[in-house]
C-alpha positions, 0 to 999 in steps of 0.5 A, spaced: 611 821 287 614 817 281 612 821 275 613 817 268 611 818 261 609 812 257 607 811 249 611 810 243 617 815 242 615 822 241 608 821 243 609 819 250 603 821 255 604 823 263 603 818 268 604 816 275 606 810 279 602 810 285 604 807 292 601 800 290 605 800 284 599 801 279 600 805 273 596 811 273 594 816 267 595 823 268 593 826 261 586 829 265 590 833 270 597 835 266 599 835 259 606 832 260 611 831 265 616 837 263 619 843 266 613 847 266 610 842 270 616 842 275 616 850 276 608 850 277 607 848 284 599 849 283 599 844 278 604 839 282 599 840 288 593 838 283 597 831 281 598 830 288 591 831 290 589 826 284 594 821 286 591 821 293 584 821 291 581 814 290 578 813 283 580 819 280 586 817 276 585 811 271 589 805 271 593 803 265 595 796 263 603 796 263 603 790 258 606 792 252 606 799 254 613 802 252 616 807 258 619 813 255 624 818 258 620 821 264 621 828 262 619 831 256 622 838 253 629 837 256 632 844 256 640 842 257 644 836 260 650 838 264 654 833 266 660 832 271 666 828 270 670 824 274 666 826 280 667 819 284 673 818 288 674 811 286 672 812 279 678 817 279 683 812 282 681 807 277 682 811 271 689 814 274 686 821 274 687 826 279 682 829 284 679 835 280 679 841 284 673 844 281 667 840 277 669 838 270 663 840 266 661 837 259 654 837 255 650 832 252 644 834 247 637 833 249 636 828 243 641 823 246 635 821 251 631 815 250 627 811 254 630 806 260 629 800 255 630 803 249 635 800 244 642 803 245 646 804 238 654 802 238 656 808 233 659 806 227 667 805 227 666 805 235 671 800 239 671 803 246 663 804 247 663 804 255 657 804 260 656 809 266 651 808 271 649 815 274 644 819 278 641 824 274 638 831 278 632 835 275 632 842 276 625 845 278 626 852 280 631 857 276 637 857 279 642 863 278 648 865 283 646 861 288 650 862 295 650 855 298 649 847 297 643 848 301 640 853 296 642 848 291 638 842 293 632 847 294 632 848 287 632 840 285 625 838 283 627 830 283 632 825 281 632 819 276 637 814 274 641 815 268 646 811 263 651 816 261 654 811 255 660 814 252 665 812 247 672 813 250 676 813 243 672 819 241 672 822 248 679 822 249 683 820 243 680 824 238 682 831 241 678 837 242 672 836 247 669 830 251 663 832 247 664 827 241 664 821 245 658 823 249 653 825 244 652 819 239 645 817 238 641 814 244 647 815 249 643 817 255 637 813 257 633 816 262 628 813 267 624 809 268 621 815 273 622 822 275 622 821 283 620 828 286 625 830 291 621 829 297 622 822 296 629 822 296 631 825 303 639 824 302 641 824 295 648 822 298 646 816 300 644 812 294 647 805 292 648 805 284 649 798 280 650 796 273 651 789 270 653 787 263 650 781 261 648 779 268 655 780 271 656 786 276 660 791 274 659 797 278 657 797 285 658 804 288 654 809 292 653 817 291 656 818 298 663 817 294 661 823 290 667 828 290 662 834 289 655 833 292 649 834 289 647 841 292 654 843 291 654 841 284 647 845 283 650 851 286 657 851 282 653 851 276 649 856 277 655 861 277 657 859 270 650 858 267 642 859 269 639 853 270 632 852 268 626 848 270 627 841 266 634 842 265 638 835 267 644 834 271 648 827 270 652 827 276 658 822 275 659 815 275 662 810 280 668 805 279 667 799 275 667 802 268 670 798 262 676 804 261 678 802 268 679 795 267 685 791 265 687 790 258 683 787 254 678 792 256 671 789 256 668 795 252 661 794 249 659 791 243 652 789 239 648 784 242 650 786 249 645 787 255 646 792 260 642 793 266 643 799 271 639 802 277 639 807 282 636 805 289 629 807 289 629 811 282 628 805 278 631 800 273 634 800 266 635 795 261 638 796 254 640 791 248 646 794 244 645 794 237 650 797 231 648 804 229 
């Protein structure tokens, strides 16, 4: 299923994109798309049954209707740094022996076409297209990558916007360059795991002002999805509704020759993970 949330920011309602591409209202079936729903097999079964039954779910007119983040009440966002061989190479970094972890606050999440704000004083705002993993079952001390995949509810397109000076040159922690407001557009859809048979076979692309900058594949991940979930479960408990941003391929501004083409107000970024939907953001000053 392709699940999404539509409406004004803070007042989104649950919806579904059916097999014919028609937007359908889910408010009569479930209150929201969130961790509670993803952990409730009976509720998900009701959604599937309604989606398969003609005329049960009312159609929504998408004209002028904002698409919000496809997941509400996100618990935590765990991010994996330097998780693509080609991205590590372009930045001159050694291949990590273990996953590099940092966090984004849930309040960085915005919709896939919402405005992204360039922070005040920023000189190095950068782009990163990523595969986002959404947890559907509580994960603690998992034994295998196969178990890790079994705890995934679905996948989404994410934009891990980053301020490189804040992240790298200001000391202390990467989190300073990762948690500026609007720095995690998510969506448009949460695609359930049954529709993504191999998360290591997904092309990712990103354009800035119409120019292709990133063109990679999740096959190049150093630590694949199942292993990332397994690994994280030994350091923290993952709950339904938690999100994992799994890293970005080569092509970021930081990895390009000087003068590096960092983002500025007025730029337009478009990105997609194949099968998970496309995003478009215009940048403005904070």
